[in-house]
Structures are given as C-alpha cells and as structure tokens.
N, C-alpha and C positions, 0 to 999 in steps of 0.2 A: 941482273938483279933489279936494277932501277926500272927496267922495262916491265918486269912483273908487277912491281908496286904501282906503276902508272896504270896498268890494265885493271888492276883491282880497284883503284880509286875511280877510274872511269866507269867501270861496270857498276860499282856501288852507287855512283851519282845517277846513272841512267835508271837504275831500279827505283831509286827514290822518286825521280821525276815521274816515272810511270805509275807508281802506287798512290801518289798524292791526290789525283782526281778521284780515285775510287774511295779514298777515305773521306774526301769532301762530300761525295755523293751519298755515302752512307750516313754522314752527319746530317745532311739536309733531309734525307729520308726519315731519319729518326725525329727530327724537328717537325716535319710535316705530319708524321704519325701522331706525335704528341698534340699538335695543333688540331688535327682531325678528332682526336679523342676529346679534347676540350670542347670543340664545336658540338660534337655529339652529346656530350654531357650538358652543354648549354641548351641545346635543342630539347633534350629530355626534360630539363628543369622548366623550360618555357612551356612545354606541353602540360606538365603537371600543374604549373601555375594557372594555365588557361583552363584546365579541367576543374581546378578548385574554384576559380572565378565563376565558371559556368554553374557549378553546384551551388555556390553562394547566391547567384542571381536566381537560380531555379527555386531555391528555398525561400528567397524574398518574395518571388512571384506567388509561390504557394501560400505563404503567410498572408500576402495581400488579398488573394482570393478568399482565404478563410475569413479574413477581417471583413471583406465585403459581404460574404454570406451571413456572418454574425450580425453585421449592421442591418442587413435586410430582415433577418429574423427578429432582432430587437425592435425595429420599426414596425414589423407586423404585429408583434406582441403589444406594443404601445397603442397601435391603431385599434387592435381588438379590445384592449382594456378601455380605451376611450369610448369605443362603440357600446360596450356593455354598460359603462357608467352612464352614458347618455340614455340607454334603454331603461336602466334602473331609475334614473331621475324622472323620465317620462312616466314610468309606471307609478312611482311614488307621488308625483304631481297629480296624476289621474285619481289615485286613491284618496289623496288629500282633498281634492275637489268634490269627491263623492261621499266623504264621511263628514258629518256635521261637526262643527266646532264643539269641543268638549272641555272648554276652559273652566266652566263652573258646574259641570254635570259629571257625576260619577257614572261611568258606563261599565256594566258587568262584562266579564270576559265573553260570555256566550253571545251577548248582544253585539259586542265588537266583532266577534268572529262572523256573525250573521251579516253584518254590514260589509265586511271585507269580501265575503263570498258574493254578496249582492253586487258590489262594485265590480268584481271580476266578471260576473255574468253580463253586466252592462257593457263592460269593455269588449267582450267577445261579441256582444249583440250589435256592435258597430258594423261588423261584417256580416250582414244578414244573408241568409240563404236565399238563393233564387227559388222561384216558385216550382221550378223543375227539380229542385234538390230535395225530394222527399224519399229518395231511394239510396241504397248502399250496394256496393259490389259484393256479390256472393260467389261468382264463378265465371269461367270462360265458356260461353255457349258454343262457339264454333271457331274454326280456323280456316282461313282461305289464303293460300299462297298465290299472290297476284302475278308476280314477275320476279326474274332474277336480273338485276342490272346494276351497273356501277361497281364501286369498291366493296370490300367485305364489311366496311363500316360506313355509316351514313344515317340519314333520316329523311322521312317524307311525311307530308301532312296536307291538310286543307285549311282554308280560312273559315272558321266557324261563324264569323259575324256577317259575312257578305252573302250568304245563301248561294254561294257559287260552288260548282263542282270541280273547279280548277285544282289540279294536283301540283304541289311544289316539291322539287326533288333536289336534295343536297347529298352529293356523293363525296366520300372521303372525310378527312378530319380537318383539312384546311384548304381554302380556296376563296376566290372572290366571285365565283360564278355559280348560280343555281339555275335549274331548268323548270319551266312551267308547262303543263299540259292542260288542254281545255277541259278534259274530263278523265275519269278512270278508264273509260273505253279507249280514248285517244292514247292514253299511257300504255295500254296493253296491246294496241295495234302493232302489226308486224312492221309497218313503216312509221312508227311513232317518231323517229328522229327527224323526219321531214316536217312534222307538225309541232316541233318543239320551239318554245319561246325561250331564248337565252337571256337571262337577267344578270348583267354585270354590276356588281356592287362597288361603291367607291373605295371600300376598305375590306380586307379579307376577314373571313370568319374562322373560328377555331372550335374543334370539338364536334359534338353531334346534338347539342342542346339548344337548337334553334326553335323559334316560334313565329307563326304567321297569325296576325290579329288585326282586323279592321283595315286591311290594305297596307299594312306595314310588316316588315320583317325585323325581328328582334334577335340579336345574336351576340356571342362573346367575341370581342375584337381580338384577332390574332396578335401574338407577341405582347399581350398584357395579362396580368393576373386576374383582374376583376372589373374590366371595363365592358359595359353593355352598350350596344349601339341600337338605335331605332332608325331604320332607313325606309323611306317611301318607295314602294314597289314600282310606282309609275314613273317618277322622275329620277329615281336612284340617288336621292340626296339624303344626307344625315340630318334628321330633324331633332334628335335628342341623344344624349349620352349620359351614362351614370357610372361612377366608380362605387361598386357595392362594398360597403365596409366589411372587413373581416373575411371576404370571400377569396377563392382562388389560390389558397396556400397548400391545398392537397386535392387530389381527384375527388369528384363528387361520389364516384363509385369505384371501389378497388378493382373491379373486373372490367372497367371501362376507363382506363387511365388518361385518355385523351380529352375527357370532358371534365373541366373544372367548374363550369357553371351550366346548370341545366334549366332552361326556361320552359315553362309549361302554361297551358291555357285550359281553363275549365269554365263552368257556368258563372263563376264569380269574377273572371277576368284573367289577368296576367300574373304569373308567379315566377320566382327564382328559387332554385334549390342548390345548396352547396354543402360541403362537409367542413366541419370546424375542428382543427387539430387540438385546440385548447379545450374542446368539449368531448375529448376522447374519440374524435372522428365521427361523432354523431351528425346527422343531417340537420341543417337549418333551412327553414322555408321563409321566404319574404314575399309579402304582397306588394306588388308594384302598381302604381297608377299608369295605365297604358298610354294615357295622353301625355303626361309630363315626365314619366319614368321616375317619379318621386317614390321613395320608400314609405308605404303606408303603415306597415307593422311587420315585426319579425318574431318567429317562434322557434325556440330550441326544442327539437323533437327527441324522442327516445330511440329513434331508428338509426342504427350504425351503418357506416359506409362499407365496412368490411364484408367481403363476399357479395356486395350488391352490384348489380349490372345496370339497373335503370330504375326509374320511378315515374309516377304521373299523379296528377291531381284530379279529383272528382268532387265538386261541391265543397271545396275547402278541406277535403280529406286527402292526406298523402298516403299513397300505396307504394311500398318499396319492394322491388323484385330482386330476389337473391338467386344465386347459382353456385357453381363451384369452378375451380380453375380448369378442370378437365372437360367442362361443358356438359353438365348434367341436365336435369329437368328444372326449369325455372319455376319459382313459386313466390307468391306474395306472403312474406312472413312478418311484416311490420306495418302497422296502420297508425296514423296520427290524425286526429280530428281537431281542428281549431275550435269547433263549437262544443266539444265534449258531449255530443249526442250519440256517439257510437261507443259501445263498451269494447275498446280496442284490445284489452287484455285477453278477452275470451273469444276474439275473432279467429275463426278457423283459417288454416292455410288455404290459399287458392292456387292450384297447380295449373300451369300452362300445358297444352298438348305438346308431346315430344316432337321436336323439330330438328334443327341442325346444330348450331353451336350455342350462341348466346345473343341476347339483344344488345345492339349498340344504341338504340333509341326506341322509346314508346311514347307516341303522341296521341293524346286523347282528343276526340272530337265530340263536343257537348251535344251537338244536334244529332249526329249519327249514333251516339252511344257506342262508339267503336274505338279500338286502339289501332293506330297505324304504326306497325312495327317494322324494324329493319333487323333481319336475322341472318347474319353471315352473308350478306349480299342479296338475300331474298326479301322482297317487299311483301309483307304479310298483313292481313287484317284479322283482328280478333273481335268477334261480337261478344258483348258482355251480358252476363246474367245479373239482374238487379232485383232487390226486394224492398218493399215499403218499410220505411223507418217510422216507428211511432215516437213522437216527441214526448219527453217526460217533463 
C-alpha cells in the first residue's frame, strides 16, 4: 500500500515538472503576441500621424502658393492702376496746357468741346504720318510659300532700315540663338545651312513677337512677364531694356498663347502690342523710341485678343488677324488707327488665302509692303493690296 502511494506521488511530481515549461512558453507567447499587437497599433498610429502631418504641410504649401499668386495679382493690379493714373495725368496735363485759362471768361459748352477736340487732334498729330503713309490695306494680293523649316511656331523678318536683303530666322518659342541668311535666295538654297550665320544672344528670347530694326534685335526676355531687351546684332551686347507697364499678364493672342509681348515695325518705327485683362482682354499698343526704348505713348484699342492669332502695324494702324481653334481661314476683323483717318467701323474683312493651320507671327516690311508670315512651320510671304486714303 505504501508503495502504491509513493508511485502516485512520484508520477504526479514528474508530470508537473514536465508541463511547467509548456505553460511558461504559452505565457510568453501570449505576452509576445500582445506586445506585437501593441507594436502594430503603434506603427499604425504613427503612419496615420505621418499622413496627417503630410496633409497639413501640403495644405500649408497650397495656401502659400495661393497667397503668392494673389500677391502677384494684387501687385499687377496696383501697377496697372498706377500706369493708368499716370496716363490720365499726362492726358489731363496736355489738355490743360492746350486749353486757355478761363478764370475770368465764361466759355460756352460748344466752344469748350471744340477746344477739347482740337487738343486731341494736336495730341495725335505729334505722331505724324510718314510720307509713304498715304495708303491703307484693302486685301491680300498674293501668297508665296518660300520654304518649310524649323519648328511649327516661329518668326522671320528683314531689317527695313538697313536696305539689306538679309533674312533673320527665329525658330520655336524660346531660345538664345537666331539664324541670319545673306538674302532670300540664300535662305531657299538647298545648301542654305552651310551659308548660315549663327547669332547667339546674351539672354534667351520668348514667344514669336521679335523685331529687327536699325541693326538691333528687340525681343521679350524669357522668364519675365514684361521685360523687353534691345541687343546689338554685331557685338551681341544688351544696349537697353524696358519693363513695359501693365504688359505680360495674359497672352497677346488667345490662339498664340506663347506670345505675351508682340513687337512690330512699320513706317513710323517700333511698337509693342499686348493684351490687358483689366480692359476685357483688349489689345493695347505702345509706341516705343527705338533708340532709348522709352515709352512715347499708349493707346487702348477696341480690338480683343479672343480668337486672335497675330497682328501687325502699317502707318500707325493696327490690323488684328483672327481665326478659330480648329484652324479655319484667317481674316483681319479689327482695325485701330491712332490718327483716326480710317473709318475702322466700316472697314471690310480682309481674308487670307487658305493655307495650313494658323499664323504664329506676321512681320510687316515697310519697304517691301509685304508680310513675312510663319504658318505652321512654313515661311510665307503675302503681298498686300493698298489703296489711297484721302485725308479729311
């Protein structure tokens, strides 16, 4: 009997010793599982916190960008208002200098109106027409496709003041290199690349609104809204620069969005054309002194930039060319004359011959009486029909 009790006790003790490690292992496993669960929850919370911080930083960055945009817009509006106030002050000062003092004289309304009109006429007479400016554009006489070269957008032109046949070639919408050819024949030759003069400018240009005048190239400086540079073609140095007030806040033409400033040359000299968002998107033309790049005068026109693709100046008259998004037939639908010698309201549309897509540039040559056009990569020349204008 005592032997049986001893065996039972021994057997029970052995079983307890054998099962204790298993129980401990199970306990530690449970603790590890709980710890892993807590670690996973901690990692999940950390990821959520990180995502929230990222969202907050993203929101702050977005709000900062919006504030910068709003600040730029406000600065633009302030600059425009200042420019317009300055223009009004100059106009009022001009009128005051041209209207006699009326401190002790009663002036009838009709007489005052007459004097104001006379003062305005004198004001426009400051920009006298060239002796060659006795005609107005009535149509396109002929079209000549000269060549297809370069990008789909660009511009080409000649210097009207030098009496030279040299061709200047700007391909694309931004670069610091332009090409020059001795003549139109050289430009169209099969081996024209071997006869090319490469002109590297000190700073890059933007858009397609360049101008060559009196041995200088005038262009819109890349990465700026409204800075115009004047660069000497021979020594490639910047001789003058201008920040044109109010310009560069929207494309000059809605169908040619890469051009913010369009520079033009006619019988009267150098001009700049841009669109004004504060004026309903209408075009503004500015007469520039080609020597100093000073602003001589500015006119708000009634020609809108919507559906416009290009424009050009002839004898102080702005001709705006319109088209459609799908590339229809281009036509001149708006004319603005700074001299008020053309009845622009009754001017008939002038249609261009059907070609490819649309113009990225139209450069008028006062001596040739031709337009040097860039049409979807094709260099084209339009001969113009002109008629005599009788002054009233």
